[in-house]
N, C-alpha and C positions, 0 to 999 in steps of 0.2 A: 474242714467242714464239707459235708457231702452236698453235691449239687441238687440232691433230691429235696433238701429242705429250703431251697431258694425259691422265692416267689417271683413272678414276672416283674414286679416293681424293683426287686433287688437286682435282678439281672440287668434291667435298663439302667439303673444307677451305676452299676459296675462298668457297663459299656461306655456310658457318658464320661466316667472318670478316666477310663483308658484312652478314649479319643482326645480328651482335653490334655492328658499327659503327653500323648504322641504329638499333638499340635504344638505344645510348648517346646517339645524337644526339637522338632523340625524347623520351627520358625526362627529365622536369623535375628540376631540382636539388632534393634533399630540403630541406624547410623546417627551419629551426633550432628545436630544442626548448628552447633556453635563453631564459628570460624576461628582460625588461628589468630590469637591476639597480635602476634608479631607481624603476620601478613597484613592484617587489617590496619595496623599502625603504619606500615610501609606504604600502603595505598593512600591513606590520608595524608601522609607526608608528601608524596608525589603530587597529589592534588593541590596541596597548599603551596608547594614550590611553583607549580604551573600558574596558579592564581597570582602569586607575587610577581612572577616574571611578566605576566600579561599586564598587571597594574603598572609596573615600571616602564614597559614599552609604551603604554598609553600615556603615561606622564611625560616621557621624552618626546613623543609625537606631538602632544599638546604644546609643550614648551617650544618645540621647533616651529610649529605653526604660528604661535604668538610672536616669536622672534622674526619670522619672515614677514608677517603682517606689519610689524612696526618698521622693518627695514625697507619694505617696498611699497608702503602705503602712499608715498608721495611720488611714485614713478610717473603717473600721468601728468601731474603738475610740473615736475622737474623737466619732463620731456618738452612741455610747452615753453618753459623758461629758456631752453637752449637757443631758441630763435632770438631771444633778447640778447643773450650772451654773444651770439654770432654777429648781430647787428652792431653791438658796441665794439667788438673787435675789428670789424670791417671799417667802421667809422674812424677808428684810431689809425689803422694801417693805411687809410687813404691819404693821410697827411704826411708828407715827406719830412725828413729831418730839417731840410733847408727852410721849408715853410714854417715849421715850428720855431726855428731860430729867428725868423724875420717877423713872427707874429707879434701883434700888439698885446698889451696887458689883458685886454678883454678876451681875446682869443686864447691866450695862454691859460687864463682862469677857467675858461670853458673846457679846454682840453684836460686840465687837471681834474676838473669835476667829472668828466667822462671816464678818465682813467680810475679815479677813486670809485666811481659807481661800478665799473667792471670788476675791480678787485673785491669790492664788497659783495657783489653778486656771486663770484666764485667762492668766496669764503662762506657765504650762506649755503650754497649748494653742498660744499664739503661738510658743513656742520650737519647736514641731513643725509650724509652718506654718498653724495654724488661727487665723483672725482673725474677730473679731466684726463683724457687719454690722448697724448700727442707724441707719437713715435718720431724718431729722428731718422734721417736718411741713412741707409745702411742696416737698419734694424730688420730682423726677419719678419716676414709677413705672417701674421696670426689671423687665420680666417674667423676666429671667434671674436676678435676685437677690431679687425681692419677689413675694409671693403675696397677691393682693387677696382679703380675706375678706368685705368688705362695702363698700357705697358709701353715704355720708351727706352731707347738706348741710353745708358747712363754709366757713370764710373762705378756705381755700386755693383756688387755681385748679382748675377742673374737670379731673379726671384726675390731679391731684397727690396725694401722700400726705397724709392728714389726721391719722392717728393710727397709732402703732406698737403692735400688740398683743403681738408677740413678736419679739425680735431674731433675726437670721439669722447664719449662719456660712459662711465659705468656707475651703477648703484649697487653697493654691496659687492657680491660676486657676479652679478649679472651685467651684461652689456646693455646700456640704455640707448646708445647710438654708436654704431661702428665708425671709426675714423676713416674718412675718404682719402685714399692714397693712390699714388702712381707707382707701379712696380717696374723695376729695372729689367730690361731685356739683355743686359750685359753691355760691355763697351761696343761702341759703333764700329762696324767693320770699315776700315779705310778703303776708299774706292781704288779699283785696279788702275794701272797706268793707262792714261788716255781716256778713262771713264769719268766724265764730268757730270753725268746726269743721274737722276734717281737717288742722289744722296739725301740724307736727312740732316737738316740744320739743327743741331742741339746746342748751339752757342748760347742761346737764351737760357 
């Protein structure tokens, strides 16, 4: 067809068609907005596992707190009762075996009642998780459960417990009151020949 027969309107239409065709040819295809289903599923699975792990940790933490609350709720009351236990023990230790043997029926009955009360008190404390800590001479010193009040020459190895002044107590895994002990400084060094002064009397 000859260009002489084309009108201005025809020329404009052809130009618009060519520009549109060129624009469609040059314009890149739009990227897909849809995510990979496998990748999305993996992310959701990781989020679920993290949420489940956090829930399990929270549950264990809550159970531990409840357990500790139950175990140590009586700590203050138990600590106050230790003075009662100490007084009962001192009262019984103050009476010698000879005095007990020569005691009349009334005194023997009283002593039996005090001994029974002491046993009942310790049994009640143990039922609530409070246990007596009474190390023996020669046991190693445990700073977490023993409190060294003094150090003396003794037959026990140096640093070991030589004498127990006051028993300790623990509640659960915690020390309620440390046992008061005397620590051995090792065997006493015998005085040199002719040296009669400065020695330490450990016969008692």
